[in-house]
C-alpha positions in Angstrom: 13.7 -1.4 -16.0 16.9 -0.8 -14.1 18.8 -3.8 -12.9 21.0 -1.9 -10.5 19.2 0.3 -8.1 18.8 0.8 -4.4 15.5 0.9 -2.4 14.5 1.7 1.1 15.0 -2.0 1.8 17.9 -3.3 -0.3 18.3 -3.7 -4.0 15.4 -3.7 -6.5 16.5 -5.7 -9.5 14.1 -5.8 -12.4 12.3 -9.2 -12.6 13.9 -11.4 -15.2 12.3 -11.6 -18.6 10.0 -8.6 -18.2 10.4 -5.0 -19.3 8.4 -2.0 -18.4 5.7 -1.0 -20.8 4.1 2.4 -20.9 0.7 3.9 -21.6 0.0 7.6 -21.6 -3.6 8.2 -20.3 -3.4 11.9 -19.6 -1.0 14.6 -20.9 1.7 14.4 -23.5 4.4 11.8 -22.9 7.5 10.5 -24.7 8.9 7.0 -24.0 12.3 5.8 -24.9 13.1 2.4 -23.3 13.4 3.0 -19.5 13.0 6.8 -19.9 9.6 8.3 -19.6 9.2 12.1 -20.2 6.2 14.2 -19.4 6.2 16.9 -22.1 3.2 18.9 -20.8 -0.6 18.8 -20.6 -2.8 17.8 -23.5 -3.9 20.9 -25.4 -7.6 21.8 -24.9 -8.1 19.1 -22.3 -9.0 21.3 -19.4 -7.4 23.8 -17.0 -5.4 21.3 -14.9 -1.9 20.7 -16.4 -1.1 17.2 -15.4 -0.2 13.9 -16.9 -0.5 10.2 -15.9 1.4 7.4 -17.5 0.6 3.8 -16.5 2.9 0.9 -16.5 2.4 -2.9 -16.8 3.2 -3.4 -13.1 0.8 -4.1 -10.3 1.9 -3.6 -6.7 -0.2 -4.3 -3.6 2.8 -4.4 -1.2 6.4 -3.7 -2.0 8.9 -1.1 -3.1 9.3 1.4 -6.0 12.3 3.4 -7.0 12.5 6.0 -9.7 14.8 8.9 -10.7 13.0 12.2 -11.2 14.4 15.4 -12.9 12.5 18.7 -13.4 13.5 20.8 -16.5 12.1 24.0 -14.8 10.8 25.0 -11.4 8.9 28.3 -11.2 9.1 30.7 -8.3 5.9 29.4 -6.7 6.9 25.7 -7.0 4.0 24.8 -9.2 5.5 21.5 -10.2 5.2 17.9 -9.2 6.5 14.5 -10.3 6.2 11.1 -8.7 4.5 7.7 -8.5 0.9 6.7 -8.8 -0.1 3.9 -6.4 -3.3 1.8 -6.4 -4.6 3.0 -9.8 -7.8 1.4 -11.1 -9.2 4.1 -13.4 -9.1 7.9 -13.7 -12.5 7.8 -12.0 -11.5 5.8 -8.9 -9.4 6.6 -5.9 -5.6 6.4 -6.1 -2.5 7.7 -4.3 0.3 10.0 -5.4 3.8 10.0 -3.7 5.6 12.9 -5.3 8.2 15.6 -5.3 6.4 19.0 -5.3 2.6 19.5 -5.1 0.7 22.0 -3.0 3.8 24.3 -2.9 5.7 21.7 -0.8 8.8 19.7 -1.5 7.4 16.2 -0.7 3.8 15.1 -0.7 1.5 12.1 -0.3 -1.8 13.0 -2.0 -5.1 11.2 -2.6 -7.3 11.5 -5.6 -11.0 11.0 -4.9 -13.6 11.1 -7.7 -15.6 14.2 -7.6 -13.2 15.9 -5.1 -9.9 15.8 -7.1 -6.6 15.8 -5.3 -6.1 16.3 -1.6 -2.7 16.4 0.2 -2.5 13.9 3.1 1.0 14.6 4.2 3.0 17.6 2.9 6.5 18.4 3.9 9.0 21.2 3.1 8.9 24.0 0.6 8.8 23.4 -3.2 11.2 26.3 -3.6 13.9 24.1 -2.3 13.6 21.8 -5.3 16.1 22.3 -8.0 15.8 22.1 -11.8 18.1 19.8 -13.8 19.0 17.7 -10.8 18.3 14.0 -10.3 16.2 13.0 -7.3 16.0 9.4 -6.3 12.5 8.8 -5.0 11.7 5.5 -3.2 8.3 4.4 -2.0 7.5 1.6 0.3 3.9 0.4 0.4 3.0 -2.0 3.2 -0.7 -2.5 3.6 -2.0 1.0 4.3 1.3 2.5 5.4 3.2 4.5 2.8 6.8 5.6 3.4 8.7 8.0 1.1 12.5 8.4 0.9 14.3 11.0 -1.2 18.0 10.6 -1.9 18.1 8.0 0.9 16.6 10.5 3.5 13.2 9.4 4.9 10.8 12.4 4.4 7.2 11.1 4.9 5.4 8.2 6.6 1.6 8.0 6.7 -1.2 5.6 7.1 -4.1 5.7 4.6 -7.6 5.9 6.0 -8.7 3.0 3.9 -7.2 0.3 1.6 -6.5 1.0 -2.0 -9.0 -0.4 -4.5 -6.6 -0.9 -7.4 -2.9 -2.0 -7.7 -1.7 -0.6 -11.0 1.5 1.4 -10.8 2.1 4.6 -12.8 3.8 8.0 -13.0 2.3 11.4 -12.3 3.5 14.9 -13.3 2.0 18.3 -12.8 2.8 21.6 -14.6 3.7 22.7 -18.1 7.4 22.0 -18.1 9.1 18.7 -18.9 9.6 16.1 -16.2 11.9 13.1 -16.8 11.5 9.8 -15.1 14.1 7.0 -15.4 15.4 3.8 -13.8 12.0 2.7 -12.5 12.5 -0.4 -10.3 9.8 -2.4 -8.6 10.0 -5.2 -6.1 6.8 -6.9 -4.7 6.6 -8.0 -1.1 4.4 -10.7 0.5 1.2 -9.2 1.9 0.9 -9.5 5.6 -1.9 -11.0 7.8 -2.2 -9.8 11.3 -3.8 -12.2 13.7 -5.6 -11.0 16.8 -6.4 -13.7 19.4 -5.8 -14.9 22.9 -2.5 -16.6 23.6 -2.2 -20.1 25.0 -4.1 -23.3 24.4 -6.2 -24.1 22.4 -5.7 -20.8 20.4 -2.0 -21.4 19.9 -2.8 -24.7 18.2 -5.4 -23.0 16.0 -2.8 -20.4 15.0 0.1 -22.8 14.3 -1.8 -25.6 12.6 -4.6 -23.8 10.7 -4.1 -20.0 10.3 -0.3 -19.9 9.6 -0.2 -22.8 7.1 -3.3 -21.6 5.2 -1.9 -18.0 4.9 1.6 -19.1 3.9 0.2 -21.5 1.3 -1.2 -18.4 -0.5 2.1 -16.5 -0.2 1.1 -14.4 2.8 3.2 -13.4 5.8 1.6 -14.0 9.1 2.3 -12.1 12.4 0.9 -12.3 15.9 1.9 -9.5 18.3 3.6 -11.9 20.8 6.1 -12.8 18.0 7.6 -9.3 18.0 10.7 -9.2 20.1 12.0 -5.6 19.6 11.5 -3.0 22.3 8.8 -0.4 22.1 5.3 0.6 23.1 3.1 -2.4 22.5 0.1 -0.5 21.4 2.1 1.4 18.9 3.5 -1.9 17.6 -0.1 -3.2 17.3 -1.3 -0.2 15.4 1.7 -0.3 13.0 1.3 -4.1 12.3 -2.5 -3.6 11.6 -1.8 -0.7 9.3 0.8 -2.7 7.4 -1.5 -5.8 7.2 -3.4 -6.7 4.1 -5.8 -8.8 6.1 -6.7 -9.0 9.8 -7.9 -12.3 11.3 -9.6 -12.1 14.7 -10.5 -15.0 16.9 -13.4 -13.8 19.0 -14.7 -16.9 20.8 -13.5 -15.7 24.3 -14.2 -12.0 25.4 -10.8 -10.3 25.4 -10.2 -6.6 25.6 -7.0 -6.7 23.6 -8.5 -8.7 20.7 -11.5 -6.3 20.5 -9.1 -3.2 20.6 -7.2 -4.7 17.7 -10.4 -5.5 15.8 -11.8 -2.0 16.4 -8.6 -0.4 15.0 -8.8 -2.6 12.0 -12.4 -1.6 11.4 -11.4 2.1 11.8 -9.0 1.6 8.9 -11.7 -0.2 6.8 -9.3 -3.2 6.8 -10.5 -6.5 5.4 -11.2 -8.7 8.4 -12.0 -12.4 8.9 -13.7 -13.3 12.2 -13.4 -16.8 13.7 -15.4 -18.2 16.6 -16.1 -21.6 18.0 -19.5 -22.9 17.2 -22.0 -22.3 19.9 -20.3 -19.3 21.5 -22.4 -16.3 22.3 -21.0 -13.3 20.5 -21.2 -9.6 21.6 -24.2 -7.7 20.2 -22.2 -5.3 18.1 -20.4 -8.2 16.3 -23.4 -10.3 15.4 -24.0 -8.4 12.2 -20.6 -9.3 10.8 -19.9 -12.5 8.8 -18.2 -15.0 11.1 -16.5 -18.3 10.3 -17.8 -20.7 13.0 -15.7 -23.8 13.6 -15.8 -26.9 15.7 -13.0 -27.2 18.2 -12.3 -30.8 17.3 -10.0 -32.8 14.9 -12.9 -33.1 12.5 -13.6 -29.4 12.5 -10.0 -28.5 11.4 -10.4 -29.4 7.6 -13.6 -27.4 7.3 -12.0 -24.3 8.9 -8.9 -24.6 6.8 -11.1 -24.7 3.6 -13.3 -21.7 4.7 -10.4 -19.6 5.8 -8.5 -20.2 2.5 -11.7 -19.2 0.5 -11.8 -15.9 2.5 -8.1 -15.2 1.9 -8.5 -15.8 -1.8 -11.6 -13.6 -2.1 -9.8 -10.7 -0.4 -6.7 -11.1 -2.5 -8.8 -11.2 -5.7 -10.4 -7.9 -4.9 -7.1 -6.1 -4.6 
């Protein structure tokens, strides 16, 4: 691991006392300390020339930086090299953030079992890529938002349609020519919880004395839209915060259009959601089929809600 590298959000020092370990699962690879080299596809293993090398790092939210060098680039740009995000197995969904792919210079792609790879966002022409040149590729993964920077220039930002199942980090290469990867650096970030609820009493008390402490105890960042102070279009801020969140908590006791807008957007992204409601409240028809944590709005009801909320947070985190 590199101990002196720059990411999209500051330095990414290697965690103390831990080195990167490699495991080649597809293709021919050579490893020498912090250098990983894809040497080409495995002979006789199919028509698709690609390689995947896994690391001992898991990343649900955070930043990755790696140096990529292509030994050759053909006239059609049939080359790719980058980072694997959210790996669980070769037969489950994962994401590629890469140089090259689909004849383009930069690409965010998704692997779906039975469908193979599909480009989500593709930018530029692969014919602009150069052989024997070092490219610094940086990836920021925040919830379902993926941002890619190359040589300190932002090139892609996209929101995934659903959360990633796995969290293992790896490398990906496509083609028959050697691709070198070096100076891999990783920095985890705290997952975010977005809270959708009415503002004012008694909901502010619920937020400040139950939701915030419970989430922070588990190492989660908590945000409510009224806490954002920067200028901008509020609905765009809401969509971005929900996309970046690991978990969405919605308090639905009182009918509120804003809360249900936020909840619907979270459901559209298949985001893990936790619904809270005061006991005895009549819920809308289309919400009744969802699991809801009911609580008593009293001093005695606070400990039970804290316990239930923590269990839900832990269950979602364990699944990722």
